[in-house]
Structure formats: C-alpha cells, structure tokens
N, C-alpha and C positions, 0 to 999 in steps of 0.2 A: 700584147696590148689588148686583144680580144678577151684572151683568158683572164687577164686582170679584171676587166669590167665585168665579166661574168661571175668573178669570183665576189666582188664587190656587191653584185645584184643580191647574188644567194644569201650573202651575210645579211643584207638588207631585209629580205623577204623571212629570214630565219627570225631576227628580232622581232618584226611587224607579228609574225605569227605567234611568237612568245608572248607579246603585248596583247593581241587578241584572245589568247587562250587565258591569259590571266585575269583579263576583264571579265572573260567568261565566266571563270571561277568565282569572281568577287560577285559579281552579279546574280550567280546561282546560288552563292551564299547568304546574299541579301536577301533575296527571293524566299530562301528557306527561313530566314530568322523572321521576317516582316509577315509571310504569308502560312507557310507551312506550321512553322512552330512559333508565330508570333504571339498566340495568347499565352503559350507557355512562358515564354521569356518576357512579355510585359507584366505577366502575374508575378514571374520572379523579381521584376524589377521595382514594382509596387512595394514588396516585400523588404527590398533592400533600402527602400528610399525613407531616410529618417531625417528629422530638424527640431530644433529646439523652439517652442512655442512659449507663449506667454502663460502664466499662472496667476489668477488674481488673488492679492492679499486679502485678508479678513478685515473688513471694513469697521471701523471704530464705532464705538457704543455712543449714543446721545442721551446725556443723563439728567436727571433735575437737578435742583438745588440740593436736595438731601441724598442723592445717589441714585435715586428709582430711575429706571431705565424705561426711557420715551422712545427710543428705536435702538433696534438691536438687529444683527444678522446670524440667522441660525443655519448651521450646516445641514444640507441634504445632499442626498446621494442618489446617482444613477448606477444602477445595476446592470452591467452588460456581460456577455460571454464570449470567447474565443473559443470556440468549439474545434479547432483545428490543433491547437497548442498542444493537447495531451496525447498520451500514446493510447492505442488500441486496448493495451491491457488496463492501465488506469481507468480509462473511460468506462469500459464494460463492467469492471468492478464497483463502480459508484454510482452509475446513472441511474440505477432503480430508486436507490437512497436520494439520490439529489432531487430526482423527479417529486419523490414524496414530500421532502422539504419544501420544496418551492410551493408545491399545489398547499400542502396544510399551512406554512408561516408566512407567505410572500404572496401569492398570487393565485386565486381559487377561480380565475376565469377557466381554467383547463383543469380538469381532475387528473389525478396522478397518472392515469394511463395517457392522458392529452399531453401531458408534458414529456413524458417518456417519449411518446412520438416525435413530438416539436424537436426536442434535444437529437433524437437519432436521424430525423429528416434533415433538420439545419446542417448537422454533422456531414451529412452525406453529400450536401449542396457545397461545403466548404466555408459555411458562414463562419466569420471571424468577429462579428461585433452584434450578436443577439440580444435585442433588449429582454431583460428579465423583468425590472420595474424601475419606473420614475419615482422621485421626491421621495425616497427613503430616509428615515429620520437615523441618527448614531445609533440609536440602541440597537434597532434592527439591522443595519450594517455590519454591526459587529458579531452579531448572531449569524448572518448570511455569511460571515468568512470563515464560520467553524463547520459550515455544512460539508457534506462528503464529497471529495474531487477538489472543492474550493479550498478545503484547508490544506491543500497540497503546495499552493502558493500561486503567484501569478503567472508562472512558466509552465509548470505541470498541471494545474487545475484550471486555468484559462478564465479566473474571476477578473472581470475589469470594473474597478469602481471609479467614478468620475465625480467630483464634489463640486458642488455651488452652493453659494449663499442665499439667501431669501430674507429680505429686509420685513421686519416684523414689528409692530408696537403696540405693546403690553395693555398700553390705555387706551387705545382704538382711537376716538375722534378727538380725544384731547389733545389740544393744540397741535391739529393735522396738519394745517397749512404753514404753520412756523416751523415745524419741524422740514417739512418739504419733501423733496425727493430728486433723484437723479435718474432719467430714464434716457435710453438711446434717442428714442422718439421724439422727446420733447426738450423743453427749454428748462435748465436745473432752476429749482425753485427752493426758497427757505434755507434752512440753516444746510441743510444736505447740500444744495448748490453752493452756497458763499463758502463752505469750507471742504468742498468736494477733495480737493488734493490732500487736505491732511487728514480726514477720512478715510479715503482710499487707500493711503500706504504706497508701498511699492511693489511692483509685479515680479514675480518670480520665474524661472524658465523650468521648464521640463521636457525631456526628449519622447519625441512622439513618432511613432512609425504610421506612414500613410497604407491605409488598406482599401483600395476601391475608392480613392478620393475623401476616406474618412480617415482621421487621424487617431491613433490609439495609443494611449500611455505607455511606454515601455517599462515603467516601473510605477509603484504607487507613490515614490516619493519624488520631489523636485529636485533637479540639478542643484537649482540655484533656488533657495528658500526665499518667500516673500516676505516682504516686512509689513507686518500688521498695521492698520491705521491707527491714529490717535484718537481716544475718546472725547467726547466734547462735552462738559459740564456746564448746562445752562444755567440762569438765574431763576427759572420757572419755579415756583412754588406749587406742589401738586395739591395741594387743598386748595389754595386761592384759584389755582386754574379751575379746580373741578366747580366750585361756587360761581365763578365769573362764567363760565359756560353753560353752568345748568340755568342760572339766574336769563341770561341772553336768549337761552333757548325757549325758556317758557315766554318770554316775549314777544319773539318773531312767531311763535306760533298762538298766542293770545291774540295777536293784532293783525294776525293774518300778512305779515310783512314780508318784503322780498328779501331779506337779510339783516345782517347788522354785524357790529364790532363791538368788543369791549377790552379796554387795556387797563391793568394796574401798574403803575410803578412807584418804586420806592423813593420818597421825594428828595432824600440826602445824597442819595447815589446814584439814580438814573437806571437801576435795575429793573428790567421789566419781570413783575412777579407772575404776571398771568395776560395772556393774550387770545382772545377767542374770536372766529371769525366763522360768521354763518350765512348760508344762502340757500337758494332752492334749486333743486335738480329738475330735469325737464317734467318728471312727473308728480313735482311739487312736494318732494322730502326735503327735509331740512338738513344739510350737509354743509361740510365746511369745504368749501369749492375754492375761494379765492381769498387772499390776505388783504383784506378792505384797509386793514389797520395802515398798512404802508404803501398799498399798490392802489388805493382809489383816491382821487381828488375829488373833493365836495365843498359846495359853498357852505361854509360853517354856519351862515346866519347869525343869531343874538349871540353867540359866543364869542364871535368876533368884537362886539361893542367892548369888551373889556379893553382890547388892543387901541381901541378908539380914543377911551374915556383917559388910558395912561398917557396916550398922545398929549392931549388937551392939557392934562396936570402936569405932564413932564414941560410943556411950553408955556407952564403958568398964566394960562388964560382963562382958566376957570378956578371955582373952589365948590367942593361938593355941595355947599350950603346956599350957592346962588340959587336964584329964581331963573326958570324956565317956563314960557307959554307953548303948551303942547298943541294949541291950534285945534282943541277940541277930538284930536285923534287924527287929523287928517290933513296934509298940506300938499300943495302943489311945488314942485323942483321943474322949473322951466314947464315944458309940456306933460311930465309924467307926475302922476299922483301917489303919494306915498300915504298908507293908511297903518295904524296900530292895529295888533291881532285883534283886541276886542274894542267895541265900541264903548268910550268912557265920557265922552264930551267934558272932560276935564281942560282946565287954561291953567293958570299959574301952579308950580309947584315947584320942588326942589330939584336940584341935576341929580342927588342921591336917589331921590324915589323915582325920577325918570328911569333911571338904571335899574332899579329893583322891580319895577314894574315893566320893565323891557319896553320901553316904550320906542318903536321905531322913529317917528317923527321928532320926538327930543332929541336923540343921538344924532340923528341926521342933520337937525337943524343947527345944531353945535358944531358939526364938522364942517358944513357948509359955511357957516359964519366964518369961522377962524382960517378954513383950509380951502375953500372954495374958489378964492381967485387964484388966476393961473400962477402968480407968484408966489403963492404960499403953498401950492399942492405937493411940490416938491418937498417942503418940510414935513408932510404927512407920511410920504414915502420912506424919507431918510429915519423918521421914527420907528416905522415898521421895520426898518433894517435894523436898527439898534436893537430891536428886540429879537432880530435872527429870523422872523418868519418869512424872509425870501431864499431861504436855504433849507437843504436837508438835513435832518439830523445825523445821518451817518450811520444809523443802526446797520448792523452786520447781518441782515437779512436780504437776500436777492430782491430787488423789485421796486426798493424805494424811488416815489417819482419826486420831481422836483417841483415845489410849489410855486405858483402862478400869482405875483402881486404886481398889479400895472404900475409902471412908471410912468409919469406925466411927461418925460423927456424922449420916451422911446414912442417913434410915429407909428408903430407896428400894433399899438396897445389898444386902437380905438379907443382911445380918450374921449370924453364928451362932458358936456356941461352937468350931468346927472351921475357922473362916476364917483364924486366924493360923496355925496349923500348915500348914493348904493353902496359903496365900499364900506362906509362906515358901519353899516348894520350887517355886514357879512355876505354882500353880493359882489359879483364882479372880480371875486378872489377864489382861488382854488388851493386849499391845503389838506393834507391828509389827516386822518384823525389822530395818529402820532405825532404830528407836526402841532396840532392844536393841544394836544395834552402837554406835550414838552414846554409852551409855552406857560399853560397854567401851573405846571409842576416848578418853573423857576418864578413865579409870585408867590407860590406856598413854601418855596426854599428861601424865602428874603431877597429875591433877584436874582440869584445865582442859578445860571443854566448849567446843567449836567448833560453829558451826552448819555442818550438810552442805549443801554446795551443787554443783550440777553445771554451773552457766552461768558462764564467766569474765568473757565481754564481750559486748556488742552493737555491729556494727561496721557502717559504711556506706562502699562502697568502698574496705574494705580500711584506714579509720580507725576507731578506737575511740570510738564513741559514748557507751557507759556500761560502768564497769569494776565487775565484782563482785569483793571483796576478802574475804580469810577474816575471818569476825565472831566474836570472844569471847561466848559466852553466857552464861557463868559461870567467874568466874576459879578457883573450887574448889568442887568438890560435895561434897568432905569435907576432913578435914585431913591433912596430909603424913603423920603417922604411919599414918593407915588407908589411904591411898593405897599407900603401902609394904608394909603388909601384904597388901593387896589383889593387890599385882604379886607377891608372893611364893607367895600363894595359887596363882595362875593358872598361875606356872612350875612349882610342885610337882605341879599336874595332869598336866603334860606330862613331868614329871623321876619321878615316883612313882604317880601316879593313874591314872584311867580313861583318860588319853590317851598312857600310856607307850610303847603299840606304837607311836604316831605320831612318835616323836622323828625329826628330821633329821640326818644326819651332818654337814651342811653348815652349820647354824647352830642357835642355840636360838630356840624360839617359846612362847609363854604364850598359856593358851586354858581354856575349859571346854566339856565335852560336855555336851548336854542330851537328854533324850528325854520327851515329852509325850503321854501319852494322850489322844486325841481322842474327845468325846461320853462318855466316862467315867459322868457321870451319866444317861444314857440305858439303859434295860433293852431287851433282846434287841436289840441293836446290835453288829454284828462289830466287835471290840477292833482300833482302827488307832491309829498313832502318828505324830509328827512327830519327825524325827532332826535335829538341829542341832550345831553346833560354832561357838564364837565366841572370838576373840583376836586377838593381834597378833605382830608380827615384824619385825625380830630384838629378842630379849627384851630385851636389855640397852640397847639403843637402837632403840625401835620408830619404823618408817618407816611402815608400814600396819596396818591394823586390816580384820578381814574376817571377814565370818559368812557361813555356809551354812546352810541349811534345806532338808531334804528331805521333802518332804509326803507322807505315807501311804505309805512304801516297802512292797512285798509280799514280795520276794524277797530272798536274800541278806543278811538281817539288818534288824534294827530299832532299832537304839540309835545313839545320836549318834557314838559312839567309832568305829563299824565302819560307819555308812553316810555322815556326813557331814563326820567328821574326815578320813578321806582325801582329800576334796575340798579341803579348807581346805590340806591339805600339800602337794598336787599345785599348786595356786595359789600358794601360799607359795614353794616350790621354784622353780617356773616364773620367778615374779617375781624371784626372786634370780638366776636365771641372767639375765634380761635387764636388770636394774638393777644398772649398776656401782657405784653409790654405796652398796648395800648391802655391799658386799665390803670387807674389811679391807685396807687399802693395805700392799703388800709392802714399802715401804722405811719404815713407821711407827717400827722399831726403828733405834736407830742402828748404823751397818755396823760389822762386827767388823774392828779395825785389825789388819793383818797386819805382822810385825816386818820391819826394813828386809832381813834377811839371807833371808828365807822366799822360795823359789820357787812359783809355783802347781804343785801337784801333785794327781793322781788327777782331775784334770777330765777330763770326758766331754764329747763334742760333735762339731759337723761339723768335717773337715780343713780345709776352706777357711777356715772363722771363727778356727780357731787360728793359721793362717798369716797371716791379716791381722792378728791383735791383735800376735802376736809380732813382725811386720814393723814395726808403728807405734810399739812399745815399743823397737824395736831389741833382742830380746831373743835370744841365739842359740840354736838349737835344733838338734837332730840327728834323723836319718831323716825320711822323708816317705812314708808308706806310700801305696799307689796305692789308697786306700780311700775311701768317702764317710765314714765316720766312725773316729774315733781317740780316745785319751785319753793324758793328757801325764804323765810319770814325771821328777820332779825328781831330777837324780843330781848331786851335790857342787854345781858351780857352773853346771850346764846343764841343759836340759829335754830329753828325748827324745820323740819323739810314735811311739806304738806303735798297731798295729792293734786295733780294736774291733769283734769279731763280734755282730751285733745279733741275727740270727736267720735261720732258713730261709723261703723264701716265704710259706708257710701255716702258721706257727708265732707264738706270742705272743713279740713281741721282749723282750729284755733293755734296760730302759731305765734301771737304777739308776745312779745316779750324775748323770744328765744334768739339765739345765734344764728347766723347765717347756715353754716353746716346743718345744724340740727333741723332748721325749718325746710332747706332743701332735701333733706333726707325724707321728712315725713311728706311733703308734698309731692314729689317727683314719684313715690311708691304709691300716691293716690291716682298716677297717670297724669298730672298736672304740668303744664309747660309755666316755668317759673321767670319771670323779668324782675330784675333787682335794679332799684334805683337807690343811692347814697351808699353811707356806711354806718356801722356800728349794729344795732340790733333791730329786729324787727318792730316797727312803731304803727304801722298800719299795713291791712292787706285790704287788695280790691274787691275781693269776695267775701262776704260775711259767711263766719263761720256756722254750720249747720246747713248750707245751702248745699243741694245735690250735686256730688262730684261726676263730671261728665267728661273729662279731658279737657277741661278750659284752661285757658292762659290766664294767669294770676300774677298779679304784680305785687312785690313788696316794697314798702319804702323803709330803709334802715336810717336810724339817726343816733 
C-alpha cells in the first residue's frame, strides 16, 4: 500500500517538475524575445505588417460655359527614398552620381558632397523613408525616375513616389467664392461643396507597408485603381464674369465700401452668367471672402416697392394714373415718422410718378390704405407668396438662406401697426440679392419664373453624364396686365425717375434703385446704407437681368442711383458690346430700291473698293485720283471719282458719308474711342473735323 502511494507521488512530482521546467523555458523564451532580441523582432514585425489604404481619386474639373478651366487639380509628388532596400553593390556604384543629380536638379540645400554624406549616413542608420523633396511637378518627377540608382526600380533603387493633388484656379479671384472649396477643417463652400461627391470620384486601394509607424507604398501602382471625379461645366461666361467683377471692384474701392455683390442672369433660362462677391480682409484689402449673393439676407429697401405695386395692381385697387397725396414728403404712421429720401414738398401726383421718384410716403400710404387693417394684411402676404418671395431659389450652391417675409398670422413675427407701411418700402423683410434678382427676372420674362442655376452638366471624359436644363418654377407670378404695368414702371424709373442720369445712348434698360438704411432700429449706431440697383436689358426684348448691391458705401455717395446704378450700367454696356445678339440687325428693314436710271453718287470710301465694284458691274467711270480715299459724283450717264481729303495727321478726320467699316478703320487708327448710334452711313460726328486728336471718345450718328 505504501509502495503504491510513493509511486503515485513520484509520478505527480515528476509531472509537476516537467510543467515547471516547461514554464521556465517558455518564460525564458518570452523574455529573450521581448527584451534581449525585442528590437530585432519588432523591426521585423514592422517590416512584415502591410495593409491596404485608400488612394485619392483625381478630382474633377470645374469649367466655364466655353470649357475654360475655373478650377482643376494638378498632380504634385513627394519624393522619398528607402535607403535599405538597395544592395551594397548597387548603392556604392551609383551613390556618387545620385548625389550629383539631386544637388544639381532637385534640391540645392546641400552640395554634392553634402548629399553624398546625407545618403550614406542615413543608410547606415537604416533610414527607409528619407525625404528628398516635396511638391515636385510631373516633369521633374519623370526626370528623377531616370537618376542613377532610382532607374533600377522601386525595390532595387529605393525610390518612393507619393502623389497628391493641389486645387488650382487659373483665373484667380474670378468667381472665387462661387467655385468654393472643400477642406477638412472647414464647412464645404460653393460648387465644390455642393457637388463634392461627384467631383471627388471613388477612392482606390494601394498596398502599403508600415515602417516605424509610417506607411510606404509597396508598388507605384494602386491595386484597385481610383475612379476619377466628374467634370462640372458651369453656366459662367468668362467674359461677363470678368466685366462684372471688374466693375464691382472699382465701385467698392471708389466708395470705400465694406463689400458688394453683382449677378448677371439670362432672362429666358435662369442661367447665371456672372456672379461676383467682394468684401474686405482684416487689413482692408478687397477680396472675395463670402458669397453675399446667396448667403447674405438684406433689407432690400426701395427695390421691394415693385412687389408692393404689383400686389396693389393684382388686387385691382389702383391704376397707375390715379392721384395720390405725397404729404410733402413726410407722414406719421402711428408714432413713427416716414420720410422720402429728398425733401420735395410735393402734394398731389400720379401713382406712376410716386413710384418713379421712389417716394416712401406714397408707396407706404397706398399699402397702409389697402392692407393696413388686420383683416387685409393677410392679403398682402398672400400676394408676396404668389410671387415666390417667401421661398429660396434652390440654386445648386451651398449656403442659400431662406427669405424672411412676415406673416400676420404668426405670433412670433413681431407684427405691429407700422409693419405694413415699412414692409411695403423694403424694411422688416429680408431677402438675398439672388432672390430679389429672381423676382425681377420673372417680370422681365413676362411673368414666368425660372429656377436660377449655375451648373449646365456633369461630364466624364468629355461625355455628358447628367445635364441640367432650364426649369420653370412658376408659369406666372402675376396676371399679364400686372406684368405689363410693372415693366412700364421700371422703364419709367430709367426714363424719368431716380435712374434718369443712368440712361444709355446705345440701348434702353429698365430697373429700380434702392437705398436701405442698416441697423436703423439700433440706438447710438453710426448710420450706414446698402445701395442697390436691379433691372434688365434691353428693355424692349430683355436678354439679361442684373442686380448690384454695394454694402455700406462710405465715400462719394450712398444712394442706389449714384453708387450701384453706374455699376449696372457699366456691366450692361460692356455686355452689349460683347454680345452681338443684343444688337439689332442692320438689314432688318427692307433695302431701299433704286430706280433703274439712278447712278450711285455722293458715296465716300476707299478708292480701291470703288474701282473693284465698278469693274465688276462694268460701270464706266472717269478720273482716278492717286489718293487712298475718294467719293463718287454722278454726271449724266457716267461716274466721276474725286479726291476726298480726310484730315491732317494729328487731326480729327472727316468721316461723314462713309460706311461704318471705313469710318471705324480711320478713327480707331487715330486712337479714338467710337460710339455708334443708328444704322446706315455716317450722317454726323460729335467732334468737328480738324480738331486736334487726343484719344477722345467720338460719337457717330448713322442714318
């Protein structure tokens, strides 16, 4: 019995000793791996740890209407070197030449000897991710790949090329805020933000190896290729954008304004052809910092009076020829006094004239009479809803704000006894400049409201993936009678009213001035204003609508007609010059038939042209003066060519009787700017022949 017990104990102790011994061996091995040989194994583990990481796709371009690049991504490369991967034989055979190439063509912060020392010392330290240079362009990167040692390939030469893209804007400030951006540390802005998913494309995958917490690409090529983003073609017209931005910039600078915005829209389609936004940086410089066109709610001031007039006309409570007492230019509404912009002491006048002269008292008095009672206030609000003034435009740019139109049935709207008169002249309401323009654009478009849009299509490899066509939001914002009346009111503002000084000799336009006091409800605050002008051109067949808002002008005027109006006129006139479709055709009228027996006479032009025509028509002519210019004289059954003296070298030429082509050729070669009025031949010129030519502007009347 004792022997059996001893035998069992011996076996138990034997097993226990074996377990203890095995545990000791395992502990020793773990200690050796973690402590004695730990660095070696950790290094080897790092070298063996690989994973797939995302590879950014090439971001799509943003294009202007004509295909010009507004924003594009250019590839740049970071050049690094794995100094461990090369064999001693390859490294020693090429390091001298490589050091020379790097110092000469890539980075001269070290001499050739300095780079030789850098490469050798870092190799001795086991450097696997040595930075050679950042932001290398494609051409230099291709050259670097041919350097000694690097030309042996990724695994023999150790060259590591990491690509990244940088967003570039070839036109700089042009449409800067509308194009926008996408950044990790900021909210997406503009078209870049709104169409980020389409522009970004689909990421790829690349096998990366971890080396000391840094991931190095195993191969130059991605295992899963990224899918490039789509290109975005906008409706922006580069020439109109340039004209608009330049005119706005000059106004903001001249009036020492806080900023401004200007938008040009195509009347029939709603396509945005130009959109400029300017503000001031902390050091006072003018820059496109914020998209005021869609992201700033402003009290529109007098430009809102058109909506009030249209509401009254639509409710058939007024006619434009009706009389109204302007109370001498000031009137009390409850305990609040309202004044017109200028003292005029006018009493009875027509409603049309009250609008054209932008009388606050006149418009507010009409609104208070018909919409002031509580049971009628809702009617005014409903009319504004009919005109879509209470909803955003829905333009495809990040950040459009919702308009604020007071609803008399909403207890949170702070409705008071003076709300109707003040709303009627553009206070106690808030709209973005684009929303105001969209309303005026609808009037220009005979009442049909279009959705403003700035993107024409999404494209991939030159093919259209998705097209954005003009969209009708509302067939009619008012009756045809009201729309026609509104159009006549806006034409009257320019012909006889507050914008009379802005008339163009080249075409007619229509619009409304606006001047809104900022922070008028606050006490002990310096009075500032926003000046605006909104309208369309040409008046008889509108092609473009435009709004200009200059924010808080401080110098050289504050009113819409003197601050924003000239910007509108400059944009319109330059647009008229750029767009031939705005010009009436010279051959619209039927040609005047000549009698069979009439010979051309009193014609003025180039001598060679006359001779060529007469020879072609087989018409006999006499005399052939040895001068560049001549005129014809019919004599019985023949034509005589006579000398036409144009002018001396530095004098204004005599171009009367000439066709426009010859007149322009002569005058512009004299360094003169030419304005043309009418059709036909030159019947009058504004500067008399013989006057000293000094680069003046000369007007030609054609008939």
